[in-house]
C-alpha positions in Angstrom: 21.9 -5.4 37.9 18.9 -5.2 35.6 15.8 -3.8 37.4 13.2 -6.6 37.8 10.4 -4.7 36.0 12.6 -3.6 33.1 11.4 -5.2 29.8 12.1 -4.3 26.2 9.1 -2.6 24.4 6.5 -5.2 23.4 7.1 -4.3 19.7 10.7 -5.6 19.9 9.6 -8.9 21.4 6.8 -9.2 18.8 8.9 -8.3 15.7 12.2 -9.6 16.9 11.5 -13.3 16.1 13.5 -14.1 12.9 10.5 -15.5 10.9 8.2 -12.7 12.0 10.7 -10.1 10.9 11.1 -11.9 7.6 7.3 -11.8 7.1 7.3 -8.1 7.9 10.1 -7.6 5.4 8.1 -9.4 2.6 4.9 -7.6 3.4 6.6 -4.3 3.4 7.0 -4.7 -0.4 3.5 -6.0 -1.3 0.3 -7.6 0.1 0.7 -11.3 -0.2 -1.3 -14.5 0.3 0.0 -17.4 2.6 1.3 -19.6 -0.2 3.4 -16.7 -1.5 4.8 -16.1 2.0 5.7 -19.8 2.4 7.5 -19.8 -0.9 9.4 -16.6 0.0 10.4 -17.9 3.5 10.8 -21.6 2.7 8.8 -22.4 5.9 5.8 -24.6 6.2 2.3 -23.1 6.0 1.3 -24.0 9.5 4.4 -22.2 10.9 3.9 -19.1 8.7 0.2 -19.0 9.6 1.0 -19.2 13.3 3.4 -16.2 13.2 1.1 -14.2 10.9 -1.5 -14.7 13.7 0.9 -13.3 16.3 1.5 -10.3 14.1 -2.2 -9.8 13.6 -2.8 -10.0 17.3 -0.1 -7.3 17.8 -1.8 -5.0 15.3 1.1 -5.0 12.8 -0.5 -7.1 10.1 -4.0 -7.0 8.6 -5.9 -9.6 6.6 -8.6 -9.3 3.9 -10.4 -12.0 1.9 -9.4 -12.0 -1.7 -12.1 -10.7 -4.1 -10.6 -12.9 -6.9 -10.5 -16.2 -4.9 -12.4 -16.3 -1.7 -10.3 -19.2 -0.5 -7.3 -16.8 -0.3 -6.5 -14.2 2.4 -4.3 -11.2 1.6 -2.0 -10.1 4.3 -0.6 -6.6 4.5 1.3 -4.4 6.9 -0.3 -1.7 8.9 2.4 0.8 7.9 1.1 3.7 10.1 1.1 1.4 13.1 4.5 0.0 12.4 5.9 3.5 11.9 4.5 4.6 15.3 5.9 1.5 17.0 9.3 2.0 15.5 9.4 5.7 16.5 8.3 4.7 20.0 11.1 2.2 20.3 13.7 4.8 19.4 12.2 7.3 21.8 12.3 4.8 24.6 16.1 4.8 24.3 16.7 8.5 23.6 14.5 11.4 22.5 16.9 12.2 19.7 16.3 8.8 18.0 13.5 9.6 15.5 12.8 8.1 12.2 13.4 10.3 9.2 11.6 9.2 6.0 12.9 9.8 2.6 9.7 11.7 1.8 10.7 14.3 4.5 13.7 15.4 2.4 13.6 18.8 0.7 13.4 17.4 -2.8 11.4 14.4 -4.1 13.2 12.3 -6.7 11.3 12.0 -10.0 9.6 8.7 -10.8 6.8 7.1 -12.9 4.1 5.0 -11.2 1.2 3.1 -12.7 -1.8 2.2 -10.6 -4.2 -0.6 -11.8 -7.7 -1.7 -10.8 -10.5 -3.3 -12.7 -12.8 -0.3 -13.5 -10.3 2.6 -13.3 -13.3 4.4 -11.8 -12.3 4.8 -8.1 -9.2 3.3 -6.5 -6.6 3.7 -9.2 -7.5 7.3 -10.2 -7.6 8.3 -6.6 -4.3 6.7 -5.9 -2.6 8.4 -8.9 -4.1 11.8 -8.0 -2.9 11.5 -4.4 0.6 10.5 -5.5 0.9 13.4 -7.9 -0.4 15.9 -5.3 1.6 14.5 -2.3 4.8 14.5 -4.4 4.3 18.0 -5.7 4.1 16.7 -9.2 7.6 15.1 -9.0 6.1 11.7 -9.5 4.3 11.1 -12.8 1.4 8.8 -11.6 -1.1 7.4 -14.0 -3.9 4.8 -13.7 -5.7 2.2 -15.8 -8.1 -0.6 -15.6 -8.8 -4.0 -17.1 -12.4 -3.1 -17.7 -12.6 0.7 -17.6 -15.8 2.5 -16.5 -16.6 6.2 -16.0 -15.3 7.9 -12.9 -17.6 7.2 -10.0 -19.2 10.4 -8.6 -18.0 9.6 -5.1 -14.4 9.4 -6.2 -14.8 12.9 -7.6 -16.5 14.1 -4.4 -14.0 12.5 -2.1 -10.9 13.8 -3.8 -12.5 17.3 -4.1 -13.9 17.7 -0.6 -11.3 15.8 1.5 -8.1 16.5 -0.4 -8.7 19.5 -2.6 -8.0 17.5 -5.7 -10.1 17.8 -8.9 -10.5 14.6 -10.8 -13.0 16.0 -13.3 -10.5 15.6 -16.2 -9.9 11.9 -15.5 -10.5 9.7 -18.6 -10.9 5.9 -18.0 -8.0 4.0 -19.6 -7.4 0.4 -20.5 -4.3 -1.1 -18.9 -2.9 -2.3 -22.3 -2.6 1.4 -23.3 0.5 1.5 -21.1 1.9 -2.0 -21.9 4.9 -0.6 -23.8 5.7 2.2 -21.4 8.4 2.2 -18.7 7.6 2.7 -15.0 9.6 2.7 -11.8 6.7 1.0 -10.0 3.5 -0.8 -11.0 0.9 -1.3 -8.3 -2.3 -3.3 -8.5 -5.1 -2.3 -6.2 -7.6 -5.0 -7.2 -7.1 -8.7 -6.5 -8.6 -9.6 -9.9 -6.5 -7.2 -12.0 -3.4 -8.5 -10.3 -3.9 -11.9 -12.0 -4.1 -10.3 -15.5 -1.4 -7.6 -15.0 1.0 -7.7 -18.1 4.7 -7.5 -17.9 6.2 -4.1 -18.4 9.6 -3.0 -20.0 12.7 -2.7 -17.8 11.4 -4.8 -15.0 9.7 -2.2 -12.7 9.0 -2.8 -9.1 5.6 -4.6 -8.9 3.5 -4.5 -5.8 -0.1 -5.3 -4.8 -2.3 -3.4 -2.4 -5.3 -5.5 -1.6 -7.9 -2.7 -1.1 -11.7 -3.4 -1.1 -13.6 -1.8 -4.0 -15.9 1.0 -2.6 -18.1 0.6 -5.7 -20.6 -1.8 -4.4 -23.6 -1.0 -6.6 -25.4 0.7 -3.7 -26.6 4.3 -3.8 -24.0 7.0 -3.7 -25.0 8.2 -0.3 -24.6 4.7 1.1 -21.1 4.2 -0.4 -19.8 7.7 0.4 -18.2 6.5 3.7 -16.6 3.6 1.9 -15.0 6.0 -0.6 -13.6 8.2 2.2 -12.2 5.1 4.0 -10.6 3.9 0.8 -9.1 7.3 0.1 -7.7 7.5 3.6 -6.0 4.1 3.2 -4.6 5.1 -0.2 -3.3 8.3 1.3 -1.4 6.4 4.0 0.1 3.9 1.5 1.0 6.7 -0.9 3.0 8.5 1.7 5.1 5.4 2.3 5.4 4.7 -1.4 6.8 8.2 -2.0 9.3 7.6 0.8 10.4 4.3 -0.9 10.7 5.8 -4.3 12.6 8.8 -3.0 15.0 6.6 -1.1 15.6 4.5 -4.3 16.0 7.6 -6.4 18.4 9.3 -4.0 16.4 12.5 -3.4 18.0 15.0 -1.1 
């Protein structure tokens, strides 16, 4: 007889709905807007929006207004929260049930990644630097922008003080400089640059991380906390990106 107070973990009840699990699956690959999720799932917008609301209430999905079109909202997974919930579910059954990420393997599989944003002055060079550092150089990560500008001083400071990474040698690069090159993954970090991203040879994995631009035009001391917040979000996403690339590459 099942004890009267025995219930599955809340995460299972939240994520176990077929449509909600499908939404999580789609958002695991890329941040998306509602009409992309309706097209992917074949479900009406009102139903998709309802279940997105449930996932947001449960802390698994976040939303951010698009900087390219304010009518759109980008939805993305809170990967760290999802990771913790999945580990907790396994631990609830047996302490030996723990998630093992591909990035935890002894060797990281080589790969090439291109990060794109508009200015190539903050988000994309920080993302590329974090990827190179966190992969021990196994992943060749580069960055470019649609309208390159000099590296922002706070990007240099954030990487140096918080992560021990020196970006002083970074040179702003236009995205078309890489148009003929081959990558395993191309990731846009800016809602605007996503709309002008060219196609690349050999059909790389293409994803979008909708991350707010910490370059606001305010004084450096005002935007410093924004840069640290942006770098922290990038570091979290990069860890999961390395795991995905390593799993695809078969690192051991």
